[in-house]
C-alpha positions in Angstrom: 160.9 125.8 126.9 162.1 122.2 127.8 161.3 118.4 128.2 163.8 115.7 129.5 167.0 115.0 127.7 170.4 116.4 127.0 169.2 118.6 124.1 168.1 121.1 126.7 171.7 121.4 127.9 172.8 123.1 124.7 171.2 126.2 126.2 174.0 126.4 128.5 177.1 128.0 126.6 179.4 126.4 128.9 178.1 122.9 128.1 178.3 123.7 124.5 181.9 124.6 124.9 182.8 121.7 126.8 181.2 119.4 124.1 183.2 121.2 121.5 186.4 120.9 123.5 185.7 117.3 123.7 185.6 117.0 119.9 188.8 119.0 119.6 190.6 116.8 122.4 189.5 113.6 120.4 190.9 115.1 117.0 193.9 116.4 118.5 194.9 113.1 120.3 195.6 114.6 123.8 196.1 112.7 126.9 193.5 110.2 127.6 193.5 111.6 131.3 192.4 115.0 129.9 189.8 113.6 127.7 188.4 111.6 130.6 188.4 115.0 132.7 186.4 116.6 130.2 183.9 113.6 129.9 183.6 113.8 133.8 182.7 117.6 133.6 180.1 116.9 131.0 178.5 114.1 132.7 178.3 116.4 135.9 176.1 118.9 133.9 174.0 116.2 132.8 173.7 114.3 136.1 173.1 117.5 138.1 170.1 118.1 135.5 168.9 114.6 136.0 168.9 114.8 140.0 166.9 118.3 139.7 164.4 116.3 137.5 164.3 113.1 139.8 163.9 115.1 143.0 160.9 117.3 141.4 157.4 116.2 142.1 156.3 114.0 138.9 153.8 115.6 136.6 150.2 114.4 136.7 148.8 112.2 134.0 147.4 114.8 132.2 150.3 117.0 132.0 152.4 114.1 131.4 150.3 113.3 128.3 150.5 116.9 127.0 154.5 116.7 127.2 154.4 113.4 125.2 151.7 114.3 122.7 153.8 117.7 121.9 157.1 115.6 121.6 155.2 113.2 119.2 153.4 115.8 117.0 154.2 116.0 113.2 155.3 119.7 113.5 157.3 119.1 110.2 154.3 117.7 108.5 151.9 120.6 109.6 154.4 123.3 108.7 155.1 121.8 105.2 151.4 121.5 104.6 151.1 125.4 105.3 149.2 125.1 108.7 151.8 126.9 110.6 153.7 130.0 109.7 157.0 128.6 111.5 158.3 125.0 112.3 158.1 124.8 116.2 160.8 123.3 118.2 159.8 120.9 121.1 162.5 122.7 122.9 159.9 125.2 123.5 157.9 123.0 125.8 158.5 124.1 129.3 158.8 120.5 130.9 158.2 119.3 134.2 160.7 120.9 136.1 159.5 124.5 135.3 156.1 123.6 135.2 156.2 122.4 138.8 158.2 125.6 139.8 155.2 127.5 138.2 152.6 125.5 140.0 154.4 126.3 143.4 154.6 130.2 142.6 150.9 130.2 142.1 150.3 128.2 145.4 152.6 130.4 147.2 151.5 133.7 146.1 147.7 132.5 146.6 147.3 133.2 143.0 143.7 133.1 141.1 144.2 135.1 138.1 147.1 134.3 135.5 148.1 136.0 132.2 150.2 134.1 130.0 151.7 135.5 126.7 152.9 132.3 124.6 150.8 129.5 125.2 152.6 126.8 122.8 150.6 123.6 123.2 149.6 124.5 126.8 152.3 122.9 129.3 152.7 125.9 131.5 149.0 126.8 131.3 148.0 123.5 132.5 150.4 123.6 135.1 149.1 126.9 136.2 145.6 125.6 136.0 146.4 122.6 138.4 147.4 124.9 141.0 144.5 127.3 140.8 141.7 127.5 143.4 138.3 126.9 142.2 137.0 129.7 140.0 140.6 130.7 139.0 141.5 131.5 135.7 144.4 131.3 133.1 144.1 133.5 130.3 146.7 132.5 127.4 147.7 134.2 124.1 148.6 132.6 121.1 149.3 133.6 117.7 149.0 130.5 115.6 145.5 129.1 115.0 146.9 125.5 114.6 149.0 125.6 117.9 145.9 127.2 119.7 143.4 124.5 118.5 146.1 121.9 119.5 146.6 123.3 122.7 142.7 123.4 123.3 142.4 119.6 122.5 145.2 118.5 124.9 143.9 120.9 127.9 140.3 119.3 127.5 141.9 116.1 128.4 142.5 117.4 131.9 139.4 118.0 134.4 141.2 121.5 135.2 141.7 122.5 131.4 138.4 124.6 131.6 140.3 127.1 133.7 142.4 128.1 130.5 141.1 130.6 128.0 142.9 131.2 125.0 142.9 134.3 123.1 143.7 133.9 119.6 146.0 136.6 117.8 148.9 139.0 118.5 149.6 139.6 122.1 149.7 143.5 121.8 146.0 143.4 120.5 145.2 140.6 123.7 146.7 143.1 125.9 144.7 145.9 124.9 141.5 144.0 125.1 142.0 142.8 128.4 142.8 146.5 129.5 139.6 147.7 127.8 138.0 144.9 130.1 139.5 146.4 132.8 141.1 143.0 134.0 143.9 142.6 136.3 146.1 139.7 137.0 147.8 138.1 139.9 150.7 136.6 138.1 151.8 137.4 134.4 153.9 135.1 132.3 155.9 136.4 129.6 156.9 133.6 127.1 156.3 135.0 123.7 158.3 136.5 121.0 161.7 137.7 122.6 162.0 140.8 120.7 158.6 142.3 121.8 159.7 141.5 125.4 160.2 145.3 126.3 157.1 146.1 124.5 154.8 143.8 126.5 156.7 144.7 129.9 155.7 148.4 129.3 152.1 147.7 128.3 151.7 145.6 131.4 152.1 148.6 133.5 150.5 151.1 131.1 147.5 149.3 130.9 147.1 148.5 134.6 147.1 144.8 134.0 149.3 143.8 137.0 147.1 143.3 140.2 148.0 144.6 143.4 150.8 142.5 145.2 151.1 140.9 141.6 154.1 139.4 140.0 155.6 139.3 136.6 157.4 136.0 135.4 159.7 136.0 132.2 160.8 132.8 130.6 164.1 132.4 128.7 165.8 135.6 130.5 169.2 133.8 129.9 168.2 132.8 126.2 171.0 130.2 125.7 173.4 132.5 127.2 173.4 135.1 124.7 172.8 138.1 127.6 176.2 137.4 129.0 178.1 135.3 126.5 177.4 138.0 124.0 178.0 134.8 121.2 175.0 135.5 119.3 174.0 131.8 119.3 170.3 132.6 119.1 171.1 135.7 116.9 172.2 139.5 117.5 168.4 140.9 117.4 166.3 139.2 119.9 166.8 142.0 122.6 166.7 139.9 125.8 170.0 141.3 127.0 168.3 144.8 126.5 165.2 143.8 128.2 167.1 142.5 131.2 168.9 146.0 131.4 165.7 147.8 130.9 164.1 145.9 134.0 167.3 146.3 135.9 167.2 150.1 135.6 163.6 150.4 136.5 163.4 151.8 140.0 159.7 150.6 140.4 160.5 146.9 140.5 162.5 144.5 142.5 163.7 141.3 140.4 165.6 138.3 140.7 166.9 136.3 137.9 166.9 132.7 138.5 169.1 130.6 136.5 166.3 127.9 136.2 166.6 125.8 132.6 166.7 129.1 130.2 166.5 131.5 133.0 163.3 133.2 134.8 163.0 136.5 135.8 160.9 137.1 138.8 159.8 141.0 139.0 157.4 142.6 141.8 156.7 146.0 142.4 158.9 147.3 145.5 155.7 148.5 147.4 154.5 145.1 146.9 157.3 143.4 148.3 156.9 145.9 151.5 153.3 145.5 151.8 153.6 141.6 151.3 156.0 141.3 154.0 154.0 143.7 156.4 151.0 141.3 155.7 152.7 138.0 156.0 154.0 139.2 159.7 150.7 140.1 160.3 149.2 136.8 159.5 152.1 135.1 161.4 150.9 137.1 164.4 147.7 136.3 164.1 148.2 132.6 164.0 150.3 132.9 166.9 147.6 134.8 169.0 145.4 132.2 168.0 147.4 129.6 169.3 148.0 131.1 172.6 144.2 131.7 172.9 143.7 128.1 172.2 146.3 127.1 174.9 144.9 129.3 177.4 141.1 127.9 176.4 142.0 124.3 176.5 141.4 123.7 180.2 138.2 125.5 180.8 137.0 123.5 177.7 138.1 120.2 179.2 136.5 121.1 182.6 132.9 122.1 181.0 
C-alpha cells in the first residue's frame, strides 16, 4: 500500500524503466539535451503524484499519526526477534490519497458494514471507520498477531477506532466464521495475500457475504505493473493477472479497474448496478416533487 515519497513511483514499470534509461544515458554520455528530456519526463511523473496528493483532503490527526507510526516502527528488529513471520515493507501502507478515496466510497455508497481482508497497521480500516455512521462497523482480518496488536493500539488512539473489530487468523477461516454468523457487508476490501485473491473472491459469493447492492474493492490490481507488462517484477506466482481475467470473465459482475496507486478494481453485481440506478432516480424524483410542493405551499404558509 503507500505513503508519501517517490519510492511508490516504482510501482509503475514505466517510471522504473525511465530511471534505468536515465542511468544508461549518463553512462553512455549521450547528449545533454536527451538526458534533460529524460529527467523532465521523470519529474512529470513525480509532479503529477505530488499534485494529486496536495489536492486531496488532508488526513485526520489520528490517521496521520497512524501513518507516521507505521513508517517509524522498528519492523526489522521485530522480524529478527521472531515476532513476525516476515519483514513488512511500509510500502504496504495505504497512504492518504487512497485512504481518502476509500472514505469517499463509504460516504457515497451509504455503507455501514465493511469487511477488510488484510489489516496491516489499520490505515484503511481507520479511513473506513472515519466515514461510517454511528453504529457502523469494520471487520478486519489479520494473520500476524504482532501486527494485529500494533494496529489495535494505533486504532485506539482514535475516537472511531472502536468501530473496528479485528479477527486474527487465516482469512479463509474468518470468512467461514462470518458466514456461519450470517453476516453480510456493504463493502468488502480485498488487500491480503495476492495468491489467494481468487479464492477469497469465490468464497465471498459462495458464502453470501456481499450484501444486496454491495461492492467489492480489490487493492493492488495492477501489482507493480506485472499483469500488463509481464515482467515478473514481483514474481511469477502471485496470480494477480489471472485474478483480473477471472473477474473479467465473470458474467455476474460489472467491474472497473482504476489506476489509483497500485490499481483498485471495483466490482459490483450487474443487478445491483441496475437497482442502484433505479433507486437513485427514484430518490431524485422524490426530492424534485418535494421541492415543487414546497414552492406551491410557500404562499399559503406566508399568508397564514
